[in-house]
N, C-alpha and C positions, 0 to 999 in steps of 0.2 A: 833157509834164510828168508824166503818170501813169506813162509808161514809166521816166522817171528815178527816180521814187519807188520803183518796183519794184526797180530796180537798186540803189538805196541800201539798201533793206530787205534785199535779198539779200546785199549786201556785209556788212552788220552781222551777219547770221546766220552767214555764213562766218567772219567774224572771231571771233565768240563760240565757234563750234565749234572753231576753231584754238586759242583760249585754253583751252577746256575740255580739249583733247587735250594741249596743251603744258604747261599749268600743273603737272600732277603731276611733270613732269621738271624744272621750275624750283624747285618747293617740295619740300624734303626733309621728308616727313611724319614721319620718325623723330625729328625734333627736338621733336615734341609728345609723345613717349613718356612722359617723366616726368609731364606734366600728366594724360595719360590714365590711367596707372597709379595716380597719386595720387587721381584722381577715383573710379576703380573701388575702390581700397582703402577710401576713405571711405564709398562707397555700400554696399559689400558687407560691410564690417567683416572683411575677409580680405585676406591678402597676395595680390596679383595680379601675375603675370609675363607679359609679352607679347613676341613676337618682332618680326619685320619688319613695318613699317606701310606700306601703299600708299594714297595718296590717289586717290580716284575722284570727279572733279567731276561727271561725268554721272550717277552714282548718288547723289550728294549725301552722301558719307560716306567712311569709311576702312575698309580691310580689314586685319585684324590676324592674323598667323600665329602658330601654336603658343602658345596661351594656356593658362595654368595658374592655378587658384584653389586656395589651400591649404585644408585641412580644419580643423575645430575641433580643436586639439591634445589636448583631453580625449577625443577619439574615435579619432584617426588621425593619424599623422605624415606620411602620404602626401597626395597632392592630393585635394581634393573633386571637382574637375573638370579634365579635360584636353580640349582641342579642337584640331582641325586648323586651324580658322580662325574668326575672329569678325568679322562685318561690323557696323560701327558707323555708323548713320545720324546725321549731324550737321547743325546749322545752320552752314554753312560761313563766312559772313561774320564772325560773332563769332569763329570759330576763327582766321581768317586775320588779321584786323585787331586783335583785342584778346586773342587767345590764350584766349578764354573757350570752355568746352566745354559745349554744350547737346546732349545725346544724346537723340534722338527715337526710336530703335529699336535693338534688338540681334538679330542672327541668328547662332546658334552652329551650326557645321557639324561633324558627326561627333564629337560629344563622348563622353567616357567619364565617367560620374557614379557616385559611390559614396554610397549612402544607408545610414546606420547608426543603430540605435536602442539606447539604453542600457537596463539593467534597470529604471531609474526611469521609463522611458517618454519620455525626451527624445531628439530627433533631432539629428543632426549639422548639419542645415541650419536648426535653430531659431534660431541666433545669426547667420544670414546676413542682413546688413543691419540688425542690431539697434541699431547706434549711429546710424542715419540720422536718427531723430527728434531725438535729443539734439544731433547735429551741426547740423541745420537750425535748431533753436531758438537755438543758440549764435551762428550766423552772422547770424541775424535781429536779435540784440541789439547787434551791433557792425558797423562798416563792413566791407563784403565785400572790400575791397582786400587783395590778398596771400593770400587764402584760397581753397581749392578750392570751386568752385561745386557746388550740389546736382546730383545725377544724376536727371533725369526721363526715364522710359521710356514712350513712347507705344505701342510694340508690341514684342513679344518672340516669337522663334521659335527652336526647337531642332529640328534636322533630323538624321535617321538616326543617332541616338545609341545608346549602350549604357549600361544602368543596372544596377548591382549593388546589391541590397537585402539587408541582413542585420542582425544584432545583434552588439553587442560581447561579448567573452568567448571563451574557448578552445573551447567546444563549439558555437559558433554555426555554422550552415550557410548561407552566402550563396546567393542565387539571382539569376541573370542574365537580364535582358530586353534584347532588341535591337530594331532598327527603331523606336526611341523617337522620337516626334515630338510637340512641344508648341507650341501657338499661344496667345497671349494678347494682348489689346490694352487700352490705357488703364489700365495698372496704377496703383493709387492707394492712398494711406493713408486715404482718406476715403470712397470709394465702392466698390461691387462692380465687377468686370470679367469679361468673358466669357473662357472658355478651352476648349481641347480637348487631350486627351492620348490618343495611341494607341501601342501597343507590341505586340511579339510575345513570347509567353511561351516558356519551354523546352518543347519538344515541339510547336512550331508552332501554339500557341493564340494568340488575340488578345484585347487589352483596349482598350476605348474608354471614356473618361471625359469627359463633356461637361457644361458648365454655367457657373455663375458662382461666383467666389470673391471674398473681400475684405469689408470693407477689410483691407489687409495689416496684420498685427499687427507693430508695430515692435520689440517686445521678443522675440517668439517667432513666427517665420514659420510654424512648424508648427501654431500655434493660430489661423491665419487661418480665418475662417468659410467654409463651403462649402455649396453647393446644386447637386447634379449628378445626372445619370443615368449608370449604369454598365452596360456590356454586356461580358460575357466569353464567349468561345466556345472550345471544345476545350482547356480548361485541363487538362493532364496532371498528375494528383496525384503520380505517382511521379517525374516528372522535374523538377518545379518547384523542389525543394530545400527545401520547407517541412517535409517529413517524411522521416525516415531511410528509404531504400528497404527496409531489412531489416524494417521494421514491417509490411510486407505490405499497406499501404493503397495502392490504385491505382484508376484510373478516369478518365474524361473528364468535366469539369464545364462546363456552360453556365449563365450567370447573366444575368438582366435585372431591373433594379430601380433604386432611388434610394439616394443617399448624401447625408446632410445633417449639418452640424456647426456648432455655435456657437463652436468653439474649445476647448470643454471636454468636451462630450458629443456623441457622434455617434449618429444614428439611421439605420436602413436597413430597407427592406422590398422584397420582390421574390420571384422564383421561381428556384430552383436545380434543375437537372436533372443527375443523375449517371447516366452510362451505363457499362456494364462495371465496375460498382462492386465492389470487394473490400476487406474490412475487417480480415482477420486473415491471418497468414503462411500458414496452412493452407488459406486460401480460394481460390476461383477466381472469375472475373468473373461477375457476375449477368447473366442472360439478358434481363432487362427493366429499363428505365429506372426510376429512383427520382426522383420530383418532390417538392420541398418548397416550399410557400408560407409565407413567414415574415415576422415583424417582430422587430427586435432593437435594443437600445441598447448603447452602448459608452462607458465613461469613459476619456478619452484618457490621463490621467496615471497613474491606478491600473492601467490596462490590464485592466480587468475589464468584463464585459458580461453581458447577460441576454437570452436568447432568450424573448421574451414569447409568441410564437406560432409554432408549426411544424407545419403540416398536411402530413403525409407521405402521398404517394399512390403505391401500387404496384398498377397496374391499377385494379381496383375496391376494393382494400383501402385503408382510411384509418386512420392512427394519429396521435396527438398527441405532439409532441416539445417539451418546454420545459425550462428550467433556466438554469444560469450557466456562464460560461467565463472563463478568464483567459489572458493572453498575456504575462505578465511573465517567464516562464522561457525556457529555451532552446527549449522546445516548448510549444505551447498545451495547456491541459488543460481538461476539462469536468466538470461535475457536472449530469447531466440525467436526465429521466424520459421513457420512451417507453411510451405506453399505447394499446392498440387493442382494440376489442370487435367480435365477430362479423365478423371479417375473412375473406373467401373464401380458403380454404387453397390452392386451385388458382392464385390470383394470387401468393401468397407463395412458392410452390415455386420460382419462378424466381430469387429472391434468397437462398435458403438457402445456395447455394454460397459467397456472399460472406462468410458467417459460418463457413465450414468445415464445413457440414452438407450431406452428399450422401445421396440416397436409394439403395437397392440398385439394381444395374444393371437397367435395363428398367422400373423402378417409377416410378409417377407418381401424384400426388394429384389426383383428379378431382372430389372434392366435400368438403364439410365446412367448418366455421367455426373460427376460432382467436381466442382471447383472450390478451393478453399485458400484463404490467405489469413493465417492465424498468427497471433503473437502469443508466446509462451513466456511468462514472467513470474518471478518470485522464488521463494525457497522451495526446494523440491518437495517438501512435505506440505506445502500450501500453494500449489501451482494455480495460476489463473491463466486460462486459455480463452482468448477473445478474438473476434474478427468475423468477416462475412463468409457465408457458405451459400453456394448456389447449386441446386439440383435441377436437371432438365431431362425431359423425355423418359421419365421413370414410370414403372408400374409397381404398385404396392398390392401384391396378391394376398388373398385371404382376408381382406378388409375392404368393405364397401362404405365409403363416406356418405354416399347418397342414402343408403338405408339407415344410417345412424341419424340422419336428419329426416325424421318421419314426415310423411306427406310431401316430401320433396318432389314427388312426381306431379304434384299439382302445378308445378312450373313446367311448361311445355318443353319437350326435347330432352328431359332429364331421364337417364336410364339407370336402373338398378342392376347390380350384378355382384359377382364375388370379388371383383378387383376394383382398384382405383387407379385410373390413368392420371399421371401428374405431368402436365406440360412444363411447368416451372415451379420451383420452390426456392425462395431466398429468405435469408434472415441474418441479422447481426447477433451472434451468440456470445455469451460470456459464461464459461464453465469454471466454477470455483468450488472450494470445499463446502460452502453453504448451499450450493445448488446451481441450477442453470437458469439463465435469463435469456429470453428471445425478444428482440426488438426489430421493428420494421419488417415483420413477417409478411410475406406475400406468396400466396399459394394459388396457382391457376389449375383448375380441374375442368377439362372440357365438358364433362357431363353436368357440371354444376355452375361454374362461373369462376369468379376469383374471390379469395378470402384474405383479408388483411387483419393485422392486430399485433398485440404484444402479450407476453405472459412469462410465467416462471414454472420450473419443475423443481420441487423440493428434494432434499436428500433422501426422503422416503418415497420418491417418485409420484407425489401428488401434483396434479395439474391445476393451474390457476391462470387461465387465458381469457382475455376479453377480445372478441373478434367481431368483424363485420363481414357479412356475406354479400357480395355483389353478384346477384343471380343472373344467369344468362337466359333463363326461360321466361315464359309469361304465365302468370297465375291469374287469380281473380283480380278484378279492377280495384277492389278494396285493398287487397294485399299489395298490389303494385303501388297504389297511392300511398299507403302507409310506409312502405319501404322507402319511397322517395322522400317522404316527410321525415322519417326517422334518421336519415343519415346520407343525404345526397345519393339516394338510390340504393343504399346498403341496409341490411337487416342486422342489428346487433345481437350477438349471442355469446354464451360463455362455454368454455371447455373445462370441465372439472373431472373428478375421478382420478384415475391413475394412468400411467403410460401404457400399461397392459390392458386397461379397460376404460378408455376415455368416455366421458358422458357429455353430450351436447345439450344444453338447456337454454331457453330464451333469456335474454338479458332485458327483463322488463324495466329495470331501472334505466337502462340505456334507451329503451324505446320511449318511455315516458319523458325522459329528458329531451330526446330529439323532438317529440311532439310539442313539448312546452316551448322549446326554442323556435319551432316552426310557427306556433301561434303568435309568439312575440314578433316574429318577422313578417307575419301576414302571409305565410305559405298557403297557397290555394289548393295544394295537394292534400291538405288535411281535411278529413270529413267535417262537414259543417254542423252536424248534430251529434249528440251523445250516443244515440242508438247506433249510428254508422261507425262512430269511433270505437264503441265497445265491440261491435262485430269485427272490426279490423284487428283489434288486439286479440280477440278470440281466435280468429283465423290464423293469425301469426303464431299464436301458441300451438295451434294444430300442426304447423310446419315442423315443430320440434317434438311432436309426440304428446303435447298437452291436450287435455280434454276441453272441448268447447262447453261454455255454459249453456244450460237448457234454455230454449227460447220461451 
């Protein structure tokens, strides 16, 4: 008897398997295409086109080929999504016997998705499914006969997709992410649901967003609340497409933190690490990572935000970065302040190249502290950094300013050596895409005296400075008299060449101008005859390595 029961059960199983295998050949699943398209149209509030449909009894659903979902016409006339295939998990008995469609899950394979944002801050997916609530309320108020059923999704999966993210407008620069994978379960208009998103960025970086979202906002899906953790690795700033490559901004960014949104305001905090950072076209990669621990808020619709806290770490140097930013234009712009006190100069040296500032060849800052109070303003691809910088008690090794000013030893008490001791250095800087300007420069070197002036550094690192040396030593009486006459005790000179190889030359025009002004004012320090005047100019030229005229 037991053996017969086993045979009967085995026979039933075989019959069921045969039915499961043969039923797809008996039932033409494509006859359900109008119902499926209609259901998806209603659920997504978009026109949906699907290709061939294959019924799979064993997997409990249907496979749809070549699916296309239209975009919001106010954003794009092309498709919002194209996919090679869509697997729809269904409750099969209602589908077969009553033609009712109860979707329990969606799996989209190899899709291409376009995400666009308008200047007003609206996304093209904001209206996706926007009519679902109204449709559900309408069907609840009347008999459901003859109407499309609501679409309920218990699970959603997007596999190996490509995502193009951009803004509307002629000057918008889209950026493409591939290997996009999204998983979500128990999507609901009333409760939160878990999700995970991973993607590869341009330049082989990675993004991982994990957390909970929802309830789904039926009027604007972009305003759906979110609580998630975000991890980014090796984001290449130059290749992402966020910033015009000609802006000179480059580097690799890692991020670890949180992202939360109530649908209107987003908050985020975490740590950003930038390696090989470059901020201006004339710059070069920083040799040391820059870490920023931050807290920020962002208003979704106005597209404005505030960096409430930004602790910038460069080695042992710490600075405070705060301010506002906006993302409503083609390129994000900022209005921020960066302040730092008593920062070790040796740690900051490694990031000076990122700003287009390079020390003379072989030179290095081995000690000293730096104070800065900088304003950072403008579009991120055309940043302007300006403000006062003060350096004190520093040593510039591998560079002797005294030896660069030939014959400087003629002024008593001036020593030559391999290094330059800097008592103080201060200037008002302006760093912009077109170059660097230094004003109110004041340099005090104990072995020389003080040096003041103004000048510029071009984007190709060429120097153009007009300076005055207020020398502390005592030279010849003619030189001392000429220095006093030429500029209230100062000797004019120029700094030319490049940042890696600066050249100091006499400013003869400045000297002659100072002498002429002195003659007009009756300055008695000016030599009274042409011979002494020529000798004075000749000796002054010798100070900078010039040759004296033969006697």
